[in-house]
FIKOLZA-1660 file (N, C-alpha, C; in steps of 0.1 Angstrom, whole numbers, plus 5000, padded with zeros to 4 digits):
% residues 163
   i   px   py   pz ch aa at
   1 5008 4988 5000  A  M  N
   1 5000 5000 5000  A  M CA
   1 5009 5013 5000  A  M  C
   2 5020 5012 5007  A  V  N
   2 5029 5024 5008  A  V CA
   2 5035 5026 4994  A  V  C
   3 5038 5015 4987  A  V  N
   3 5045 5016 4974  A  V CA
   3 5035 5023 4965  A  V  C
   4 5023 5020 4965  A  V  N
   4 5013 5026 4957  A  V CA
   4 5012 5041 4960  A  V  C
   5 5012 5045 4973  A  G  N
   5 5012 5059 4977  A  G CA
   5 5024 5066 4973  A  G  C
   6 5036 5059 4973  A  A  N
   6 5048 5065 4969  A  A CA
   6 5048 5068 4954  A  A  C
   7 5043 5058 4946  A  A  N
   7 5042 5059 4932  A  A CA
   7 5032 5071 4928  A  A  C
   8 5021 5071 4935  A  M  N
   8 5012 5082 4932  A  M CA
   8 5018 5096 4936  A  M  C
   9 5025 5096 4947  A  G  N
   9 5032 5109 4951  A  G CA
   9 5042 5113 4940  A  G  C
  10 5049 5103 4935  A  M  N
  10 5059 5106 4925  A  M CA
  10 5053 5111 4912  A  M  C
  11 5042 5105 4908  A  M  N
  11 5035 5110 4896  A  M CA
  11 5029 5124 4898  A  M  C
  12 5023 5126 4909  A  S  N
  12 5017 5139 4912  A  S CA
  12 5029 5150 4913  A  S  C
  13 5039 5146 4919  A  G  N
  13 5051 5155 4920  A  G CA
  13 5057 5158 4907  A  G  C
  14 5058 5148 4898  A  T  N
  14 5063 5150 4885  A  T CA
  14 5054 5160 4877  A  T  C
  15 5041 5158 4878  A  L  N
  15 5032 5167 4871  A  L CA
  15 5033 5182 4876  A  L  C
  16 5034 5183 4890  A  V  N
  16 5036 5196 4896  A  V CA
  16 5049 5203 4891  A  V  C
  17 5059 5195 4891  A  Y  N
  17 5073 5200 4887  A  Y CA
  17 5072 5204 4873  A  Y  C
  18 5066 5196 4864  A  Y  N
  18 5066 5200 4850  A  Y CA
  18 5058 5212 4848  A  Y  C
  19 5047 5213 4855  A  H  N
  19 5038 5225 4854  A  H CA
  19 5045 5238 4859  A  H  C
  20 5051 5237 4870  A  C  N
  20 5057 5249 4876  A  C CA
  20 5071 5252 4871  A  C  C
  21 5079 5242 4869  A  A  N
  21 5093 5245 4865  A  A CA
  21 5095 5247 4850  A  A  C
  22 5089 5238 4842  A  Y  N
  22 5092 5238 4827  A  Y CA
  22 5082 5248 4820  A  Y  C
  23 5070 5248 4825  A  R  N
  23 5060 5257 4818  A  R CA
  23 5060 5271 4825  A  R  C
  24 5068 5273 4835  A  N  N
  24 5068 5285 4843  A  N CA
  24 5055 5291 4846  A  N  C
  25 5046 5282 4851  A  S  N
  25 5033 5286 4855  A  S CA
  25 5032 5287 4870  A  S  C
  26 5023 5295 4875  A  S  N
  26 5021 5297 4889  A  S CA
  26 5014 5285 4895  A  S  C
  27 5014 5285 4909  A  A  N
  27 5006 5275 4916  A  A CA
  27 4991 5277 4914  A  A  C
  28 4987 5289 4913  A  V  N
  28 4973 5292 4911  A  V CA
  28 4968 5286 4897  A  V  C
  29 4977 5287 4887  A  S  N
  29 4974 5282 4874  A  S CA
  29 4973 5266 4875  A  S  C
  30 4982 5261 4883  A  L  N
  30 4982 5246 4885  A  L CA
  30 4969 5241 4891  A  L  C
  31 4965 5248 4902  A  F  N
  31 4953 5244 4909  A  F CA
  31 4941 5246 4900  A  F  C
  32 4941 5256 4892  A  A  N
  32 4929 5258 4883  A  A CA
  32 4929 5248 4872  A  A  C
  33 4941 5244 4867  A  D  N
  33 4941 5233 4857  A  D CA
  33 4936 5220 4863  A  D  C
  34 4941 5217 4875  A  V  N
  34 4937 5204 4882  A  V CA
  34 4922 5204 4884  A  V  C
  35 4916 5215 4889  A  F  N
  35 4902 5215 4891  A  F CA
  35 4894 5215 4878  A  F  C
  36 4899 5221 4868  A  I  N
  36 4892 5220 4855  A  I CA
  36 4892 5205 4850  A  I  C
  37 4903 5198 4851  A  V  N
  37 4904 5184 4846  A  V CA
  37 4895 5176 4855  A  V  C
  38 4895 5178 4868  A  L  N
  38 4886 5170 4877  A  L CA
  38 4871 5172 4874  A  L  C
  39 4868 5185 4872  A  L  N
  39 4854 5188 4870  A  L CA
  39 4849 5182 4856  A  L  C
  40 4857 5184 4846  A  C  N
  40 4854 5178 4833  A  C CA
  40 4853 5163 4834  A  C  C
  41 4862 5156 4841  A  S  N
  41 4862 5142 4842  A  S CA
  41 4849 5137 4850  A  S  C
  42 4846 5144 4860  A  L  N
  42 4834 5140 4868  A  L CA
  42 4821 5143 4860  A  L  C
  43 4821 5154 4852  A  A  N
  43 4810 5156 4844  A  A CA
  43 4808 5145 4833  A  A  C
  44 4819 5141 4827  A  I  N
  44 4818 5131 4817  A  I CA
  44 4814 5118 4823  A  I  C
  45 4819 5114 4835  A  L  N
  45 4815 5102 4842  A  L CA
  45 4800 5103 4846  A  L  C
  46 4796 5115 4851  A  G  N
  46 4782 5116 4854  A  G CA
  46 4772 5114 4843  A  G  C
  47 4776 5120 4831  A  L  N
  47 4768 5118 4819  A  L CA
  47 4768 5104 4815  A  L  C
  48 4779 5097 4816  A  L  N
  48 4780 5083 4812  A  L CA
  48 4772 5074 4821  A  L  C
  49 4773 5077 4834  A  F  N
  49 4765 5069 4844  A  F CA
  49 4750 5072 4842  A  F  C
  50 4746 5084 4839  A  R  N
  50 4732 5087 4837  A  R CA
  50 4727 5081 4824  A  R  C
  51 4735 5080 4814  A  H  N
  51 4731 5074 4802  A  H CA
  51 4730 5059 4804  A  H  C
  52 4738 5053 4812  A  M  N
  52 4737 5038 4815  A  M CA
  52 4728 5035 4826  A  M  C
  53 4721 5045 4832  A  N  N
  53 4711 5043 4843  A  N CA
  53 4718 5037 4855  A  N  C
  54 4730 5042 4859  A  I  N
  54 4737 5037 4871  A  I CA
  54 4736 5049 4881  A  I  C
  55 4730 5045 4893  A  A  N
  55 4729 5055 4903  A  A CA
  55 4742 5055 4912  A  A  C
  56 4748 5066 4914  A  V  N
  56 4760 5068 4922  A  V CA
  56 4756 5076 4934  A  V  C
  57 4756 5069 4946  A  P  N
  57 4753 5077 4958  A  P CA
  57 4765 5085 4962  A  P  C
  58 4762 5097 4966  A  V  N
  58 4772 5107 4971  A  V CA
  58 4770 5108 4986  A  V  C
  59 4779 5103 4994  A  D  N
  59 4778 5104 5008  A  D CA
  59 4788 5114 5013  A  D  C
  60 4784 5126 5018  A  P  N
  60 4794 5136 5023  A  P CA
  60 4802 5131 5035  A  P  C
  61 4798 5120 5042  A  L  N
  61 4805 5115 5054  A  L CA
  61 4818 5109 5049  A  L  C
  62 4819 5104 5037  A  H  N
  62 4832 5098 5032  A  H CA
  62 4843 5109 5031  A  H  C
  63 4839 5121 5030  A  W  N
  63 4849 5132 5028  A  W CA
  63 4854 5137 5041  A  W  C
  64 4849 5133 5052  A  Q  N
  64 4852 5138 5065  A  Q CA
  64 4863 5129 5072  A  Q  C
  65 4871 5135 5080  A  I  N
  65 4881 5127 5088  A  I CA
  65 4876 5128 5102  A  I  C
  66 4880 5118 5110  A  S  N
  66 4876 5117 5123  A  S CA
  66 4883 5127 5132  A  S  C
  67 4877 5129 5144  A  Q  N
  67 4883 5139 5153  A  Q CA
  67 4896 5134 5158  A  Q  C
  68 4898 5121 5160  A  D  N
  68 4911 5115 5164  A  D CA
  68 4921 5117 5153  A  D  C
  69 4918 5115 5141  A  A  N
  69 4928 5117 5130  A  A CA
  69 4932 5132 5129  A  A  C
  70 4922 5141 5130  A  A  N
  70 4926 5155 5130  A  A CA
  70 4934 5159 5142  A  A  C
  71 4931 5154 5154  A  T  N
  71 4939 5157 5165  A  T CA
  71 4953 5152 5164  A  T  C
  72 4955 5139 5159  A  S  N
  72 4968 5134 5158  A  S CA
  72 4976 5141 5147  A  S  C
  73 4970 5145 5137  A  L  N
  73 4977 5153 5126  A  L CA
  73 4982 5166 5131  A  L  C
  74 4974 5173 5138  A  F  N
  74 4978 5186 5144  A  F CA
  74 4988 5185 5155  A  F  C
  75 4987 5174 5163  A  A  N
  75 4997 5171 5173  A  A CA
  75 5010 5168 5167  A  A  C
  76 5010 5160 5157  A  C  N
  76 5023 5158 5150  A  C CA
  76 5029 5170 5144  A  C  C
  77 5021 5179 5138  A  L  N
  77 5026 5192 5133  A  L CA
  77 5031 5201 5144  A  L  C
  78 5024 5201 5155  A  A  N
  78 5028 5209 5167  A  A CA
  78 5041 5204 5173  A  A  C
  79 5043 5191 5174  A  N  N
  79 5055 5185 5179  A  N CA
  79 5067 5188 5170  A  N  C
  80 5065 5187 5157  A  T  N
  80 5076 5190 5148  A  T CA
  80 5080 5204 5148  A  T  C
  81 5070 5213 5148  A  L  N
  81 5074 5228 5149  A  L CA
  81 5080 5231 5163  A  L  C
  82 5075 5225 5173  A  G  N
  82 5081 5227 5187  A  G CA
  82 5095 5222 5188  A  G  C
  83 5098 5210 5182  A  A  N
  83 5111 5205 5182  A  A CA
  83 5121 5214 5174  A  A  C
  84 5116 5219 5162  A  A  N
  84 5125 5228 5155  A  A CA
  84 5127 5241 5162  A  A  C
  85 5117 5246 5168  A  E  N
  85 5118 5258 5176  A  E CA
  85 5128 5257 5188  A  E  C
  86 5127 5245 5195  A  S  N
  86 5136 5243 5206  A  S CA
  86 5151 5242 5201  A  S  C
  87 5153 5235 5190  A  V  N
  87 5166 5234 5185  A  V CA
  87 5172 5247 5181  A  V  C
  88 5164 5256 5175  A  L  N
  88 5169 5269 5171  A  L CA
  88 5171 5278 5183  A  L  C
  89 5162 5276 5193  A  R  N
  89 5164 5284 5206  A  R CA
  89 5177 5280 5213  A  R  C
  90 5180 5267 5214  A  V  N
  90 5192 5263 5220  A  V CA
  90 5205 5267 5212  A  V  C
  91 5203 5266 5199  A  A  N
  91 5215 5270 5190  A  A CA
  91 5217 5285 5191  A  A  C
  92 5206 5293 5193  A  A  N
  92 5208 5308 5193  A  A CA
  92 5214 5312 5206  A  A  C
  93 5212 5305 5217  A  T  N
  93 5219 5309 5230  A  T CA
  93 5234 5308 5229  A  T  C
  94 5239 5298 5221  A  G  N
  94 5253 5297 5220  A  G CA
  94 5260 5288 5230  A  G  C
  95 5252 5282 5239  A  H  N
  95 5257 5273 5249  A  H CA
  95 5263 5260 5243  A  H  C
  96 5256 5255 5233  A  D  N
  96 5260 5243 5226  A  D CA
  96 5267 5246 5213  A  D  C
  97 5280 5247 5213  A  K  N
  97 5287 5251 5201  A  K CA
  97 5286 5242 5189  A  K  C
  98 5285 5229 5192  A  R  N
  98 5284 5219 5181  A  R CA
  98 5270 5220 5174  A  R  C
  99 5260 5222 5182  A  L  N
  99 5246 5224 5176  A  L CA
  99 5246 5237 5169  A  L  C
 100 5252 5247 5174  A  F  N
 100 5252 5260 5167  A  F CA
 100 5259 5259 5153  A  F  C
 101 5270 5252 5153  A  L  N
 101 5277 5250 5140  A  L CA
 101 5269 5242 5130  A  L  C
 102 5262 5231 5136  A  K  N
 102 5254 5223 5127  A  K CA
 102 5242 5231 5121  A  K  C
 103 5236 5239 5129  A  V  N
 103 5224 5247 5124  A  V CA
 103 5229 5257 5114  A  V  C
 104 5240 5264 5117  A  V  N
 104 5245 5274 5108  A  V CA
 104 5250 5268 5095  A  V  C
 105 5256 5256 5095  A  S  N
 105 5261 5250 5083  A  S CA
 105 5249 5245 5075  A  S  C
 106 5239 5239 5081  A  C  N
 106 5227 5235 5074  A  C CA
 106 5220 5246 5067  A  C  C
 107 5218 5257 5075  A  L  N
 107 5212 5269 5069  A  L CA
 107 5220 5275 5057  A  L  C
 108 5233 5275 5058  A  Y  N
 108 5242 5279 5047  A  Y CA
 108 5241 5270 5035  A  Y  C
 109 5240 5257 5037  A  V  N
 109 5239 5248 5026  A  V CA
 109 5225 5250 5019  A  V  C
 110 5215 5252 5027  A  L  N
 110 5201 5254 5022  A  L CA
 110 5201 5268 5014  A  L  C
 111 5208 5277 5019  A  S  N
 111 5209 5290 5012  A  S CA
 111 5216 5289 4998  A  S  C
 112 5227 5281 4998  A  V  N
 112 5234 5279 4986  A  V CA
 112 5226 5271 4976  A  V  C
 113 5219 5261 4981  A  I  N
 113 5210 5253 4972  A  I CA
 113 5199 5262 4967  A  I  C
 114 5193 5270 4975  A  G  N
 114 5182 5279 4971  A  G CA
 114 5186 5289 4960  A  G  C
 115 5199 5293 4961  A  R  N
 115 5204 5303 4951  A  R CA
 115 5207 5295 4938  A  R  C
 116 5212 5283 4938  A  A  N
 116 5216 5276 4926  A  A CA
 116 5204 5269 4919  A  A  C
 117 5194 5265 4927  A  I  N
 117 5183 5257 4921  A  I CA
 117 5170 5264 4925  A  I  C
 118 5160 5263 4916  A  S  N
 118 5147 5269 4919  A  S CA
 118 5140 5261 4931  A  S  C
 119 5131 5268 4937  A  G  N
 119 5124 5262 4948  A  G CA
 119 5116 5250 4944  A  G  C
 120 5110 5250 4932  A  V  N
 120 5102 5239 4928  A  V CA
 120 5111 5227 4926  A  V  C
 121 5123 5229 4921  A  T  N
 121 5133 5218 4919  A  T CA
 121 5137 5212 4932  A  T  C
 122 5139 5220 4942  A  V  N
 122 5143 5215 4955  A  V CA
 122 5131 5207 4961  A  V  C
 123 5119 5212 4960  A  A  N
 123 5107 5205 4965  A  A CA
 123 5106 5192 4958  A  A  C
 124 5108 5191 4945  A  Y  N
 124 5107 5179 4937  A  Y CA
 124 5117 5169 4941  A  Y  C
 125 5129 5173 4943  A  I  N
 125 5140 5164 4948  A  I CA
 125 5137 5159 4962  A  I  C
 126 5131 5167 4970  A  G  N
 126 5127 5163 4984  A  G CA
 126 5116 5153 4983  A  G  C
 127 5106 5155 4974  A  L  N
 127 5095 5145 4972  A  L CA
 127 5101 5132 4967  A  L  C
 128 5110 5132 4957  A  C  N
 128 5116 5120 4952  A  C CA
 128 5124 5112 4963  A  C  C
 129 5131 5119 4972  A  L  N
 129 5138 5113 4982  A  L CA
 129 5129 5107 4993  A  L  C
 130 5118 5114 4996  A  L  N
 130 5108 5109 5005  A  L CA
 130 5101 5096 5000  A  L  C
 131 5097 5096 4987  A  C  N
 131 5091 5084 4981  A  C CA
 131 5101 5073 4981  A  C  C
 132 5113 5075 4978  A  L  N
 132 5124 5065 4978  A  L CA
 132 5125 5059 4992  A  L  C
 133 5126 5068 5002  A  Y  N
 133 5127 5064 5016  A  Y CA
 133 5115 5055 5020  A  Y  C
 134 5103 5059 5016  A  M  N
 134 5091 5051 5019  A  M CA
 134 5091 5038 5013  A  M  C
 135 5096 5037 5001  A  V  N
 135 5097 5024 4994  A  V CA
 135 5107 5015 5001  A  V  C
 136 5119 5021 5003  A  V  N
 136 5130 5013 5009  A  V CA
 136 5126 5008 5023  A  V  C
 137 5120 5017 5031  A  E  N
 137 5117 5014 5045  A  E CA
 137 5106 5003 5046  A  E  C
 138 5097 5002 5036  A  N  N
 138 5086 4992 5037  A  N CA
 138 5088 4980 5028  A  N  C
 139 5099 4979 5021  A  S  N
 139 5100 4967 5013  A  S CA
 139 5105 4955 5021  A  S  C
 140 5099 4944 5018  A  E  N
 140 5102 4932 5026  A  E CA
 140 5116 4926 5023  A  E  C
 141 5121 4928 5011  A  T  N
 141 5134 4923 5007  A  T CA
 141 5145 4931 5015  A  T  C
 142 5142 4944 5017  A  N  N
 142 5151 4952 5025  A  N CA
 142 5152 4948 5039  A  N  C
 143 5140 4944 5045  A  N  N
 143 5140 4940 5059  A  N CA
 143 5148 4927 5061  A  N  C
 144 5147 4918 5051  A  T  N
 144 5154 4905 5053  A  T CA
 144 5169 4908 5051  A  T  C
 145 5173 4917 5042  A  C  N
 145 5187 4920 5040  A  C CA
 145 5193 4927 5053  A  C  C
 146 5185 4936 5058  A  L  N
 146 5190 4943 5070  A  L CA
 146 5191 4934 5082  A  L  C
 147 5181 4924 5083  A  A  N
 147 5182 4915 5094  A  A CA
 147 5194 4905 5092  A  A  C
 148 5197 4902 5080  A  R  N
 148 5209 4893 5078  A  R CA
 148 5222 4901 5081  A  R  C
 149 5223 4914 5078  A  F  N
 149 5235 4921 5082  A  F CA
 149 5236 4924 5096  A  F  C
 150 5224 4926 5103  A  S  N
 150 5225 4930 5117  A  S CA
 150 5225 4918 5126  A  S  C
 151 5224 4906 5121  A  G  N
 151 5225 4894 5129  A  G CA
 151 5212 4889 5134  A  G  C
 152 5201 4896 5131  A  K  N
 152 5188 4892 5136  A  K CA
 152 5183 4881 5127  A  K  C
 153 5175 4872 5133  A  R  N
 153 5169 4861 5125  A  R CA
 153 5154 4862 5125  A  R  C
 154 5148 4856 5115  A  D  N
 154 5134 4856 5114  A  D CA
 154 5129 4845 5124  A  D  C
 155 5120 4848 5132  A  A  N
 155 5115 4839 5143  A  A CA
 155 5108 4827 5137  A  A  C
 156 5102 4828 5125  A  S  N
 156 5095 4817 5119  A  S CA
 156 5105 4807 5114  A  S  C
 157 5117 4811 5110  A  N  N
 157 5127 4802 5105  A  N CA
 157 5136 4796 5116  A  N  C
 158 5137 4802 5127  A  S  N
 158 5146 4798 5137  A  S CA
 158 5140 4788 5147  A  S  C
 159 5127 4788 5148  A  V  N
 159 5120 4778 5157  A  V CA
 159 5117 4766 5149  A  V  C
 160 5121 4755 5154  A  Q  N
 160 5119 4742 5147  A  Q CA
 160 5110 4734 5155  A  Q  C
 161 5102 4726 5148  A  D  N
 161 5092 4717 5154  A  D CA
 161 5099 4704 5159  A  D  C
 162 5097 4700 5172  A  N  N
 162 5104 4689 5177  A  N CA
 162 5095 4676 5176  A  N  C
 163 5085 4676 5169  A  T  N
 163 5076 4664 5169  A  T CA
 163 5080 4656 5157  A  T  C
% end
């Protein structure tokens, strides 16, 4: 399932990158084009289903997320922002010289990359790396190779039946 999500993310990211980087269009133009395509596709499907006498129920509850999902999403976002804020606060005090040098060097590298490459290209490279990480992390062949190198064994293969 994660591989499908990573593949869809790569396809979507490639289309966004093509639209914004090569065509030099704005994000507003991208969203307008996406909504035009979705609207036309849904209209064609609606006409086709009406012509074939197929009733498609539209339930607005399928478009809602639960309260727990919304809470966990915003808690994750708040924790991430809080962690970044605390790292920057500690680095700004100057008490931890190593952390200060790491933050300054990371910001300098990001500044150099931002001047050399457009923001859309950096975002696309980040998306590619994220999708690659998701695929590698969740692949079963990777887990068995990592277990072989780390000395861990599969419990189903190591237990033998004494009967």
